[in-house]
C-alpha positions in Angstrom: 42.1 -47.0 75.7 42.7 -50.9 74.2 44.2 -53.5 76.2 44.9 -56.9 75.9 42.6 -58.0 78.5 39.6 -58.9 75.8 42.2 -61.1 73.4 43.1 -62.8 77.1 39.6 -63.5 78.2 39.0 -65.0 74.5 41.3 -67.3 74.9 39.6 -68.4 78.5 36.2 -68.9 76.5 38.3 -70.7 73.7 39.8 -73.2 76.7 36.2 -74.0 77.7 35.1 -74.8 74.3 37.9 -77.0 73.7 38.5 -78.8 76.9 35.3 -78.1 78.8 36.2 -76.0 81.5 39.1 -73.3 82.8 39.7 -72.3 86.5 37.7 -69.3 87.9 40.6 -67.6 88.8 41.8 -66.9 85.2 39.2 -64.2 85.3 41.6 -61.9 87.7 43.2 -60.6 84.7 39.7 -58.5 84.4 41.6 -56.5 87.8 43.9 -55.0 85.5 41.4 -54.1 83.4 39.6 -52.1 86.1 42.9 -50.6 87.6 43.6 -49.1 84.0 40.8 -46.5 84.3 38.3 -46.8 87.6 35.6 -45.6 85.8 34.6 -48.8 83.7 34.0 -50.7 87.2 30.1 -48.7 87.2 29.4 -49.3 83.6 30.9 -52.9 84.0 28.7 -53.5 87.6 25.4 -52.1 85.3 26.2 -54.4 82.3 26.3 -57.6 84.7 23.3 -56.3 86.3 21.3 -55.6 83.3 22.0 -59.2 82.0 21.5 -60.7 85.1 17.8 -58.7 85.0 17.3 -60.0 81.5 17.7 -63.8 82.7 14.0 -65.6 82.9 13.6 -67.7 85.8 11.0 -69.5 87.8 10.2 -66.9 90.8 7.7 -65.9 93.4 5.8 -62.7 92.7 8.4 -60.9 94.7 11.3 -61.9 92.6 9.3 -61.2 89.7 8.8 -57.6 90.6 12.0 -57.1 91.8 13.4 -58.1 88.2 10.7 -56.0 86.5 12.1 -53.0 88.7 15.2 -53.6 87.9 14.8 -54.5 84.5 13.0 -51.0 83.7 16.0 -49.2 86.1 18.6 -50.2 84.0 17.1 -50.4 80.8 16.7 -47.1 80.4 20.1 -45.8 81.1 23.3 -45.5 79.0 25.6 -48.6 80.6 28.6 -47.1 79.1 28.0 -43.7 80.8 25.8 -44.3 83.4 23.5 -41.8 85.2 20.8 -43.5 87.7 18.2 -41.7 89.8 20.4 -42.2 92.6 17.2 -42.5 94.8 15.6 -45.1 92.6 18.9 -47.1 92.6 19.1 -47.3 96.3 15.9 -48.3 96.9 16.0 -50.8 94.7 19.4 -52.1 96.2 17.9 -52.0 99.6 15.0 -54.3 98.5 17.0 -56.6 96.4 19.4 -56.8 100.0 16.4 -57.2 102.3 14.5 -60.1 99.9 17.9 -62.2 100.4 19.2 -61.1 103.7 18.7 -64.9 105.3 22.4 -66.4 106.5 23.3 -69.8 108.2 25.9 -70.4 110.4 28.9 -72.5 108.6 32.2 -72.0 110.2 31.2 -67.8 110.2 28.2 -66.5 108.8 27.0 -67.7 105.2 24.2 -65.7 103.3 22.2 -67.8 101.7 21.1 -66.9 98.2 18.0 -68.4 96.5 18.2 -66.3 93.3 21.5 -65.7 91.6 20.0 -63.4 89.1 18.8 -61.0 91.6 21.7 -61.2 93.7 24.4 -60.2 90.6 21.7 -57.2 90.2 22.4 -56.1 93.8 26.0 -56.3 93.5 26.0 -54.6 90.2 24.2 -52.0 92.1 26.1 -51.9 95.2 29.4 -51.3 92.8 27.5 -48.5 90.9 26.4 -46.5 93.8 29.3 -46.7 96.2 32.1 -46.2 94.0 34.9 -46.8 96.7 34.6 -50.3 95.6 38.2 -51.9 94.3 38.9 -53.3 90.8 38.9 -57.4 93.1 35.0 -56.3 93.4 34.5 -56.3 90.1 36.7 -59.6 89.3 34.5 -60.9 91.9 31.0 -59.4 90.2 32.4 -61.4 86.7 33.3 -64.6 88.3 29.6 -64.7 89.9 28.1 -63.8 86.7 30.1 -66.6 84.9 30.7 -69.6 87.3 28.9 -72.9 86.2 28.3 -76.0 88.0 28.7 -79.1 85.8 28.8 -82.1 87.4 31.5 -83.5 85.3 34.0 -80.4 86.1 32.7 -79.0 89.5 32.2 -75.2 89.6 34.0 -72.8 87.6 34.4 -71.7 84.1 32.5 -74.3 81.8 29.6 -74.6 79.6 27.8 -71.6 79.7 30.7 -69.7 81.1 31.9 -69.4 77.7 28.9 -67.1 76.0 28.8 -65.4 78.8 32.7 -64.4 78.7 32.3 -63.4 75.3 29.6 -60.9 76.4 31.9 -59.5 78.7 34.5 -59.6 75.7 31.9 -57.3 73.5 31.1 -54.7 76.5 34.6 -54.5 77.0 35.7 -53.6 72.9 32.7 -50.9 72.7 33.8 -49.1 76.2 36.9 -49.4 74.8 36.1 -48.1 71.7 34.3 -45.3 73.5 37.1 -44.5 75.6 39.6 -44.0 72.5 37.0 -41.7 70.6 36.4 -39.4 74.1 40.4 -39.2 74.2 40.7 -38.2 70.4 38.2 -35.4 71.1 39.8 -34.5 74.4 43.5 -34.2 73.0 42.7 -31.8 69.7 
């Protein structure tokens, strides 16, 4: 079912293009989109995981192996109606979690993330596998994906964030279109 959330995201991307930055919290509009139909969240999580798996970084051989495995697993599923082989997905999730399982004590335990893209894949798989996750987790995943550090603006939405937001909008329009078609045929 169509919503106005994609248009709100387009305005955020436009603001970044015009003024250079936007507040990361503006992405909270995504919560409403997920609340409208919780089946969107696993699809979105795998969309972000797939995008992260396609990013090319300099990596260690272990990280490269994880990227390769994630790319293969995610490439073989329809993100709009995901059906990942559960055991493979759990195995990959566990390996991703173990890969970056180092913590530092800084007013509480803080996880050290060395490779953001692998972390995004891990978070996406967690949301997909354990569907008791809330719409807030979808917003946080989007924020982690879109956040960019710029010395002029600090951390938040700037520069490449605009492109990533537009990727999310294209995903949303496609998923909403598919939902409309399914709804139309169910109500015949």
